[in-house]
N, C-alpha and C positions, 0 to 999 in steps of 0.2 A: 676575631678580626672586625674592626670597627665598621668598615665599609659594608659589611653584611647586615648590620643592625638596621632595622626599619621601624618606624613608629608612625601611627596615625592617631590624631585626636578628633573626637566627634563632639559636636555641640548640638543641643536641642532645647528650644524654648517652645513649649506647646502652644503658647499664645500667639506666636508669629510664624513658626516653622511647620510645614506640612509633614516633614520627616527629619530625622537627624541629618546633620550635614558635616562634611569634612572641614574642620577649621584649621588643621595643621597636619602636615605630613612631610616626611623626609627620610633620608638614610644617612648612615655615617654620623658625623658630628651633629647634624641637624636632628637626627633621631635621638641622640644622647641629650640634646638640649630640651627637646619636647618631653622626654621622660623625666629629666631633672625638674622642669617647671611643674609637671604634674605631681611629682613627689613633694616639692616645696609647697604646693597649694593644697595638698591632701586629696588630690583627685585620684580616684581608684584606677589601677592599672590592670589590664587583662591581656593575657598572652594567647594569641592564636595566629600562627604564621599564615594559614590559609585565608583567614579573614583580612589580615593586613594586606596580603597580596591583592585581594579584591578591592579593598578600599584605596590602595595606592593608585589604582587606575582612574579614580574619580577626581575631577577637578576641585581645587580649593573653593570653598563656599558653595559647592553644589550639594544638593540633597542626595542621600544614598538612594540607589535605585530600588524599586519594589522587590526585586529578587533577593535583596539583602535584608528586608524588613524583619523576617522571622528570626534570623540568626542575631541581628543587632538587638531585637526585642528580648531575646533570651539573655543576652549579655546584660542589658539594662535591668531586666528583672532580677538577675543575680546580684547586681550592684545595689539595687534598691533594697532587696531582702537583707543583704549583709549590712547595709547602712542602718536599717531598722534594728538589727541585732547588735551591731558593734559600733555604729557611728562611722561616718565617711572617712575619718582620719585613720581608722584601722582596717577598713574594708580593702581587701586585695592589695595590701601594701608591699607584698614581696617584689623585689626588683624584677623588671621584665624588659625584654628586648623587643616586645611587640606592643601593639595598640595600648 
């Protein structure tokens, strides 16, 4: 069911951001579009319904709260490790309905 699909995109520029921030979020068709854009751009996808539920509560352009630093850092570390091994375009490329 498309209405159940949710997606959140995070952005982080260590030169200007104090923490990753929510740069896009939505459900249904908007979630499908966020996922499609990520796939088109070779942006890694990671699926975690609990993390997405927490991130959906954050305002757009807002930094993630400190209580999510650890879990988001773990996701980023996984993405960076896979990027080093396989390159961004192949890291976590399986279709996902979450983050």
